[in-house]
Structure formats: C-alpha cells, structure tokens
N, C-alpha and C positions, 0 to 999 in steps of 0.2 A: 402196487398191486391194484388190480381191477376186479370189482365185484359185479357179477351178472346175476340178476334175480328175475325169475319168471314164475307165475302161478297158472295152472290150467286145471280143467276138470275133464274127466272121462266117465263114460257109462260103465266101464269095467269095474268089477268088484276090487276092493283094495288088495287082496292077495294076488289076483291076476295081474294088476297093474304093477305091483311091487316086483313080482317074479320076472316080468318081462323087462322092466327098466333096470333093475339091480343086476341083471345079467348083461354086462357091458359087451358081450359078444353080439348083442342085438343093436348096439349103438349105430351101426351103419344103416339100419333099417329106419331109424327115426331122426338121425342128426345129419343134415346135408353137409356139415363140416367134417364128417367122418367118411373117408373113402372105403375103408374096410375095417373089420374088427373081428377078433377071435379070442377065445379063451386060451391062455398059455400055461397056467399051472394052478392047481392040478388040472390035468386035462379031463378027468372023469369025476363023477360024484357030485354031490350037492355043492352049490356055491356058498361061501360064507367068508368070515374074516380070513384074510390072507390070499384069497383067490385073486389071480392076476389075469389081466387082459392086455393084448397088444392091439393098438389102433393105429391106423394111418390117418393122420389129421391133416386136413387141407389147410395149407398156409400159403396164401397167394396162389401162385401157379405150381407150387410144389406140394407133395404129400410127404409129411414127416412122421416118423414112427414115435409113438408114445406108449409107455407102459402105465396102466392103471392097476391099483391094488385096493381091495376092499379093506378098510380100516375099522369101520363100524358096520354091524349087520344086525338090525333089530326088526326082523320080519314080523309083520308087514308094514311097519311104520317108518323106518329110516334106514338109509344106506349112505355111507360116506366113503368115497373113493379118492385116493391120492394118485395124481398122475405126474409123470416126469418124462422129458425127452426133448431133444432139439431146441434147447434153450428156453424151455417153458416148464413151469411147475403149476399144477392146478389141484384144487381140492373141490370136489363136487359133493355137495350135501343135499340129498334128495329125501324129502319127507312126504309121506302118504297119509291121508286122512279119509276114512269112510265118511261120505256125505250123502245121505239118502241111499239111493240105489247105486251110486257111483263112487268116485274117488276124486279128491282134490290133491293135486301134486304141487309141492312147493320146491322149486329147484334153484339152488344157489351155487354158483361157481366162482371161486376166488382164483384168479389167474395172475401169475407173476412171470414176467419175461426176465431172463438172465442175460448177463453180458451186455453187449452193445444194444441189443433189442430193448433192454430195460430202460435205456435212455429215451427211447421214443414212446414208451408205453403211455405216458400222460397224454399224448396226442392221439391215441387210438381209441378213446372212449366210445365214439360213435361206431367204430368197427366192431368192438366187443358187444355193444348193445344189439347190433344187427345179428351177430352170431348167436346171441342168446335168444332173440326173438325167433330166428329161423329154426333153432333147435327145439324151442317150445312148440312152434307151429308144426314141425315135423313129428314131434312126440304126440301132440294132440291128434293129428291126422292118422298116424299109425295106430294109436290106441283106439280111435273111433272105428277104424277098419276092422280091428280085431273084435271089438264089441259087436259090431254089426254082423260079422260072420259067425259069431258064437265061438270063435277060437280064442284061446288064451295066448297062443304063441304061433308064429308062422308055421304052417304045416300041421296045425292042430295039436302040437305037443303039449 
C-alpha cells in the first residue's frame, strides 16, 4: 500500500471548501489525474454516507473507471471515500479545519494496487508522490479561483 499525504490552505470558508471537495463529482475540476467525474447514486438530493461517484482515472495513457463511495460524512470537518476499480483500491480521508478566515485541508489517500500491479507498487513511490502533489496543487488552485470569484461551486451553485 502507498500513502499519499498533502496539506493545503484556501481562503474559502470551511463549509464551502467541504461541500465542493466532498462532492467527488467535482474531482475532474481539481484533480489532473481525473479525466471525468459524475455522481452515480443517488442521482439527486444531498450527498452523504453511501453516495457514489464514477470517475475516469488517468493511468498512464489510459483512462480507467473507478467507483468511489462516501463511507464517513462529518460536515464540515471530514469525508472518507472508498474507491475501487481497474486493479486499484483507494481510501481518501479528507479533513477540513477552519483557520482564521479560511480553511486548512489535510488530504490522505491510501492506494493499493491489486494483482500483477501490486508487485510493482513498491517501485512507484515517486509516481504516487507526484500524483498527490498534482492533485493538491489542482485543489488549491481551483479553490483559490472559487474564493476569488465569490462562488462556492462552479456556476455559482
């Protein structure tokens, strides 16, 4: 298993940062390793424990489908999602803390490759570190844009 850990700060209030990031249908907006993302079930209503998302995750030159499901939902402080698909299992534990006028986000992802891929996982540490840094940088940039525009979500939702 590989653990990726990143911390970042945003000027968004904790509720707005949590609502945007916990909704993994937005993952493609901040994670360059996600080609597309959408909510799969339930399709309507508020998100919470059990809400599922389908993501197209970039793996080399391919895009592989993964399903993420919210396992813990403690608005506005913590969301834990479990993902599975294409020989990969992941647990993303994202914590939010109000700091001054903004929010500090602590993002941890535990990634386990299954099958033959699992044999090479120990040699991919640098790759996973880069993926984590790129995701954190994308998250920080996207949230900064939302804070600067006064929007809490793309399109002002």
